C-alpha positions in Angstrom: -0.3 -0.1 0.1 1.1 3.7 -0.5 2.7 5.6 1.9 0.4 7.9 2.8 1.5 11.8 2.9 3.1 13.7 5.9 -0.3 15.7 6.7 -2.5 12.5 6.4 -0.4 10.6 9.0 -0.9 13.4 11.4 -4.6 13.5 11.1 -3.9 9.7 11.8 -2.8 10.0 14.6 -5.1 12.9 16.1 -3.9 11.9 19.9 -0.7 13.4 19.3 -1.7 16.3 17.4 1.0 18.6 18.8 4.0 16.5 17.9 3.3 16.9 14.1 0.4 20.0 13.9 2.2 22.8 12.1 -0.4 25.0 14.1 -0.2 23.2 17.3 -1.2 25.9 20.1 -3.5 25.0 22.5 -5.4 25.5 25.5 -3.9 22.7 28.4 -6.5 20.2 29.6 -5.7 21.3 33.5 -7.4 24.5 32.7 -10.3 23.0 30.7 -11.2 20.4 33.6 -12.7 23.4 35.2 -14.7 25.1 31.8 -18.9 24.8 33.3 -21.3 23.0 31.6 -23.0 26.5 30.1 -20.0 27.4 28.5 -18.9 23.5 27.1 -22.2 24.5 25.0 -21.0 27.0 23.4 -18.0 25.0 21.8 -20.5 22.4 20.0 -20.3 24.1 16.4 -16.0 24.3 16.9 -16.5 20.1 17.5 -19.0 19.7 15.2 -16.5 21.8 12.6 -13.6 19.3 14.0 -15.7 16.5 13.5 -17.0 17.5 9.9 -13.1 17.5 9.3 -12.4 14.7 9.9 -14.4 13.0 8.7 -13.4 14.5 5.0 -10.2 13.3 5.8 -11.7 9.7 5.7 -14.0 9.9 2.7 -10.6 11.6 0.9 -8.2 8.5 1.8 -11.4 6.8 0.5 -11.3 8.2 -2.8 -7.6 7.4 -3.3 -8.1 4.0 -2.6 -11.2 3.8 -5.0 -9.3 5.4 -7.8 -6.3 3.4 -7.0 -8.6 0.2 -8.0 -10.2 1.6 -11.3 -6.1 2.6 -11.8 -5.6 -1.4 -11.9 -8.7 -2.6 -13.7 -7.5 0.2 -16.0 -4.3 -1.5 -16.4 -5.6 -4.9 -16.8 -8.4 -3.5 -19.9 -5.4 -2.4 -21.2 -3.2 -5.1 -21.0 -6.1 -7.4 -22.8 -6.7 -4.9 -25.4 -3.2 -5.6 -26.4 -3.0 -8.9 -26.2 -6.3 -8.7 -28.4 -4.0 -7.0 -31.0 -2.2 -9.8 -31.5 -5.0 -12.5 -31.7 -6.8 -10.6 -34.1 -7.2 -12.4 -37.6 -9.0 -10.5 -39.5 -8.0 -6.7 -40.5 -11.1 -5.4 -39.1 -10.4 -6.7 -35.4 -7.0 -5.3 -35.8 -8.3 -2.5 -36.0 -10.6 -2.7 -33.6 -8.2 -4.1 -30.7 -5.5 -1.4 -31.9 -8.6 1.1 -31.0 -9.3 -0.1 -27.9 -5.4 0.2 -26.9 -5.6 3.7 -27.7 -8.6 3.9 -25.6 -7.2 1.9 -22.5 -4.0 4.4 -22.8 -5.9 7.7 -22.5 -8.4 5.6 -19.7 -4.7 5.1 -17.6 -3.8 8.5 -18.2 -6.8 10.0 -17.2 -6.6 7.5 -13.8 -3.3 8.9 -13.0 -4.5 12.4 -13.3 -7.1 12.0 -11.4 -5.4 10.4 -8.7 -2.9 12.7 -8.2 -5.2 15.0 -7.5 -7.1 12.2 -4.8 -3.8 13.0 -3.2 -3.4 16.8 -3.2 -7.2 16.5 -1.9 -6.3 14.0 0.8 -3.5 16.9 1.9 -6.2 19.5 1.8 -8.2 17.3 4.0 -5.7 17.0 6.4 -4.8 20.3 6.3 -8.1 21.6 6.4 -8.8 19.2 10.1 -5.3 21.5 11.4 -7.3 24.5 10.6 -10.5 23.4 11.9 -8.6 22.7 15.4 -7.1 25.7 15.7 -10.5 27.3 15.4 -11.7 24.6 17.7 -8.9 25.8 20.1 -9.0 29.7 19.6 -13.1 28.6 20.9 -11.8 26.8 24.0 -9.5 29.8 24.8 -12.0 32.2 24.6 -14.6 30.3 26.5 -11.9 29.8 29.1 -10.9 33.0 29.5 -15.1 34.4 29.7 -15.3 31.6 32.5 -12.0 33.0 34.2 -10.5 30.2 34.4 -6.8 30.1 36.2 -4.2 30.5 34.0 -6.4 30.8 31.0 -5.4 35.1 31.8 -1.8 33.6 30.8 -3.1 32.9 27.0 -2.8 35.7 24.4 -6.2 35.4 22.1 -4.2 37.6 19.3 -2.0 34.2 19.5 -5.2 31.7 18.8 -6.6 34.2 16.2 -3.4 34.6 14.2 -2.8 30.6 13.9 -6.0 30.7 12.6 -5.7 33.2 10.2 -2.3 31.9 9.3 -3.5 28.0 8.5 -6.7 29.5 6.7 -4.5 30.9 3.8 -1.9 28.5 4.2 -5.0 26.3 3.1 -6.5 28.7 0.6 -3.0 29.1 -1.3 -2.1 25.4 -1.5 -6.2 25.0 -2.8 -5.4 27.4 -5.5 -2.4 25.1 -6.3 -4.4 22.4 -7.0 -6.2 24.4 -9.8 -3.3 22.8 -12.0 -4.3 19.4 -11.1 -8.0 19.9 -11.9 -7.1 21.4 -15.6 -5.0 18.1 -16.1 -7.8 15.9 -14.9 -10.2 17.0 -17.1 -8.0 17.5 -19.8 -6.6 13.7 -19.8 -10.7 13.0 -19.4 -11.7 14.6 -22.1 -9.0 13.2 -24.2 -9.8 9.6 -22.5 -13.6 10.0 -23.8 -12.4 11.5 -27.2 -11.3 7.7 -28.0 -13.7 5.9 -26.0 -16.2 8.1 -28.5 -14.0 6.8 -31.6 -13.8 2.9 -30.6 -17.6 3.0 -29.4 -18.5 4.3 -33.4 -16.3 1.8 -34.8 -18.2 -1.3 -32.8 -21.4 0.2 -33.2 -23.0 0.2 -29.6 -20.6 1.0 -26.9 -23.1 -1.2 -24.4 -22.4 -4.3 -26.9 -18.8 -3.7 -27.1 -16.7 -5.7 -25.2 -13.7 -2.9 -24.9 -16.0 0.3 -23.8 -17.6 0.6 -20.3 
């Protein structure tokens, strides 16, 4: 199995968050232990956002695994089409098999481009989780200071606010960089669909063709 990126490993090791999170300012547990019930209620929205971010990391990783399986099947289909070229006993069958090879190569290229985008999405989801954690810590500090808990006064709210802004800026920058991968995947998909259409026409009906999905 392909190794997960550093950010995703960090997200998976949530219990050791401060060891790998680039935005690791947090409110110590010994302060939060005294947080009254009504103050904890105010943290629910931030907690929900954090839970959603964790789920998104899982979804992004699952998307990558599904695409990996599709890529494996695409390579198998390409090998099958290549064998058909050698096994063809007439010009028409050979022409169709060759078109199937072209279609299969374009399919694999698209799947590879889509997988590169999936890996990027996985990293973005992990970074979004760090940002959600930073917002959660900011909310916890706000609640602690509002409740005038001992020790909370030693933490500057501006530091936590700056942490959130820095993480959000980092996320926006990386998301913008991912646009190139999105365009690459769209171009590869269009190229595959074109070869798929040619093959479908050659075989008269894509639904009846053993080469076209």
